[in-house]
C-alpha positions in Angstrom: 29.3 -174.0 -1.0 29.7 -172.5 2.4 27.7 -169.5 3.7 30.8 -167.3 4.1 31.9 -168.0 0.6 28.5 -167.2 -0.9 28.3 -164.1 1.1 31.6 -162.9 -0.2 30.4 -163.5 -3.8 27.1 -161.7 -3.2 28.7 -158.6 -1.7 31.8 -158.6 -3.9 32.6 -155.1 -5.3 32.2 -155.1 -9.1 35.4 -153.1 -9.4 38.6 -152.8 -7.6 39.8 -149.6 -6.1 43.6 -149.4 -6.5 45.8 -147.1 -4.6 47.0 -144.2 -6.7 50.7 -144.4 -7.7 52.5 -141.1 -7.9 55.4 -142.7 -9.8 55.2 -142.2 -13.5 57.9 -144.7 -14.4 57.7 -148.5 -14.3 59.1 -150.4 -11.4 61.9 -151.9 -13.6 62.9 -148.5 -14.9 62.7 -146.9 -11.4 64.9 -149.6 -10.0 67.5 -149.2 -12.7 67.5 -145.4 -12.3 67.9 -145.8 -8.5 70.9 -148.1 -8.9 72.4 -145.8 -11.5 71.9 -142.8 -9.2 73.5 -144.7 -6.3 76.4 -145.7 -8.5 77.1 -142.0 -9.5 76.9 -140.7 -5.9 78.8 -143.6 -4.2 82.0 -141.6 -4.0 80.4 -138.1 -3.7 79.5 -136.3 -0.5 75.9 -136.9 0.3 73.4 -134.4 -1.1 71.8 -132.6 1.9 68.3 -132.6 0.5 68.2 -136.1 -0.9 66.9 -137.4 -4.2 63.5 -136.4 -5.7 60.9 -139.1 -5.2 58.1 -137.5 -7.2 59.9 -136.6 -10.5 62.8 -139.0 -10.6 64.3 -137.9 -14.0 65.1 -134.6 -12.3 67.8 -136.4 -10.4 69.9 -136.6 -13.7 69.7 -133.0 -14.9 69.3 -129.3 -13.9 65.5 -129.1 -13.5 65.4 -126.3 -10.8 62.9 -128.2 -8.6 60.3 -128.3 -11.4 58.0 -131.3 -11.7 54.8 -132.3 -13.6 51.8 -130.3 -12.6 48.3 -131.6 -12.7 45.0 -129.7 -13.2 41.8 -129.4 -15.1 40.9 -128.1 -18.6 37.5 -126.4 -18.2 35.2 -126.1 -21.1 33.9 -122.5 -21.7 30.4 -123.6 -22.8 29.3 -126.2 -20.2 32.2 -126.0 -17.7 33.1 -129.7 -18.0 36.4 -130.5 -16.4 38.9 -132.7 -18.1 42.0 -133.8 -16.3 45.3 -132.8 -17.9 49.0 -132.3 -17.0 51.7 -129.7 -17.6 55.1 -131.0 -18.3 58.2 -128.8 -17.6 60.0 -127.3 -20.5 63.1 -129.4 -20.5 65.8 -129.0 -23.2 68.9 -131.1 -24.0 71.8 -128.6 -24.3 75.6 -128.7 -24.5 76.9 -126.2 -22.0 80.5 -125.0 -21.8 82.4 -125.5 -18.5 85.4 -123.2 -18.0 87.0 -125.3 -15.2 86.7 -128.6 -17.1 87.5 -126.9 -20.5 84.9 -129.0 -22.3 81.2 -129.1 -23.3 78.8 -131.0 -21.0 75.5 -132.3 -22.4 72.7 -131.8 -19.9 68.9 -131.8 -19.6 68.1 -128.3 -18.5 64.9 -126.4 -17.7 64.3 -123.2 -19.6 64.3 -121.1 -16.4 67.6 -122.6 -15.3 69.1 -121.7 -18.8 68.1 -118.1 -18.2 69.7 -118.2 -14.7 72.9 -119.6 -16.1 73.1 -116.8 -18.7 72.4 -114.3 -16.0 75.1 -115.4 -13.5 77.8 -115.8 -16.2 78.0 -119.5 -17.1 77.6 -123.0 -15.9 80.4 -123.0 -13.4 79.1 -119.9 -11.6 75.6 -121.4 -11.4 77.0 -124.7 -9.9 79.2 -122.9 -7.4 76.3 -120.8 -5.9 76.4 -120.9 -2.1 72.8 -120.0 -1.1 70.5 -122.7 0.2 68.0 -122.0 -2.6 70.7 -122.6 -5.3 71.7 -125.9 -3.6 68.1 -127.0 -3.7 67.8 -126.1 -7.4 70.9 -128.1 -8.3 69.3 -131.5 -7.3 71.3 -134.7 -7.4 72.6 -134.1 -10.9 73.8 -130.6 -10.3 75.4 -131.7 -7.0 77.5 -134.3 -8.7 78.7 -131.7 -11.3 79.4 -129.2 -8.5 81.6 -131.8 -6.8 83.5 -132.5 -10.1 84.3 -128.9 -10.9 85.4 -128.2 -7.3 88.1 -130.8 -7.7 89.7 -128.9 -10.6 92.8 -126.8 -10.2 91.1 -123.7 -11.5 88.4 -123.7 -8.8 90.9 -124.7 -6.1 93.1 -121.7 -7.0 90.0 -119.5 -6.9 89.1 -120.7 -3.4 92.7 -120.2 -2.2 92.7 -116.5 -3.5 89.3 -115.9 -1.8 90.7 -117.1 1.6 93.8 -114.9 1.2 91.6 -111.8 0.4 89.4 -112.6 3.5 92.5 -113.0 5.7 91.6 -116.7 6.5 94.4 -119.2 7.2 95.4 -121.5 4.5 93.9 -124.9 4.7 96.1 -128.0 5.1 96.4 -130.0 2.0 94.2 -133.0 2.4 91.6 -134.8 0.4 88.4 -135.5 2.3 86.3 -138.5 1.4 82.6 -138.9 1.6 82.4 -139.6 5.3 85.0 -137.0 6.3 88.0 -139.3 6.2 91.2 -138.3 4.4 91.7 -140.2 1.2 94.8 -140.6 -1.0 95.4 -138.7 -4.2 95.3 -141.8 -6.3 91.8 -142.8 -5.0 90.5 -139.3 -5.7 92.0 -139.2 -9.2 90.4 -142.6 -10.0 87.0 -141.3 -8.8 87.4 -138.2 -11.0 88.4 -140.3 -14.0 85.4 -142.6 -13.5 83.1 -139.7 -13.4 84.6 -138.2 -16.5 84.1 -141.5 -18.3 80.5 -141.5 -17.3 80.1 -137.9 -18.7 81.6 -139.0 -22.0 79.3 -142.0 -22.2 76.3 -139.8 -21.5 77.4 -137.5 -24.3 77.7 -140.4 -26.8 74.3 -141.8 -25.7 72.6 -138.4 -26.1 74.2 -137.8 -29.5 73.0 -141.2 -30.6 69.5 -140.5 -29.4 69.5 -137.1 -31.3 70.7 -138.8 -34.4 68.0 -141.5 -34.2 65.4 -138.8 -33.6 66.6 -136.8 -36.6 66.4 -139.9 -38.8 62.8 -140.6 -37.6 61.8 -137.0 -38.4 63.4 -137.4 -41.9 61.5 -140.6 -42.5 58.3 -139.1 -41.4 58.9 -136.2 -43.8 59.7 -138.6 -46.7 56.5 -140.5 -46.0 54.5 -137.4 -45.9 55.6 -136.1 -49.3 53.0 -136.8 -52.0 50.3 -137.5 -49.4 46.9 -135.9 -50.4 48.5 -134.3 -53.5 46.6 -134.2 -56.8 48.2 -135.7 -59.9 48.8 -133.2 -62.6 46.3 -133.2 -65.4 47.7 -134.4 -68.7 47.0 -132.4 -71.8 44.4 -133.7 -74.2 47.0 -134.6 -76.8 49.0 -136.8 -74.4 46.1 -138.7 -73.0 45.9 -142.4 -74.0 43.2 -143.1 -76.6 40.8 -145.9 -75.8 39.6 -147.8 -78.9 36.5 -149.9 -78.9 
């Protein structure tokens, strides 16, 4: 055995210090989510603030820039600190879109739900023009915003606004992702593809809700009769033991 090898063994650290990973999902799941996100946004104008790298599931819903928060739970008696986390209050809701004339199932934060009710609906929330609203939309809201802006209802709304403000009418043209003019067939195919993805997402969410309801029902059935005392039979009905 060489001296260098024995020295490495003698001074080897009994434990390995690994670098902290801020990603809560596995590498395989993260890779699949990244490819799915790139597939959704391949024909959509680039989101100016980019995807979220710290809480990746917020790229597929209306999370309002919320993320998991970390902190300590402090004991009142001896002030011992225990690490804990606070997850955002995310709900799966079916929200009505006036421009699309259909329900859309989304994962929405509770604060975003209150904002949607305050501004007057999902479409009004998605069409907000302030920078703070664009940041709150995230990648998922940005894709929905692009979809409803392609509808005839929103296009007519924008045309009336330009007329009221005295602005010239825009030339009819369909702008692609990189600023190039695309044909109507290409744009209609992109819209149909996005609508199919919305329908697939609705079916998948309904299936998950149904499976979750079945699991809850099974748990309730298993719990019936647990830790319950058997009724005491009257003395006349008890079996007699003969010796």
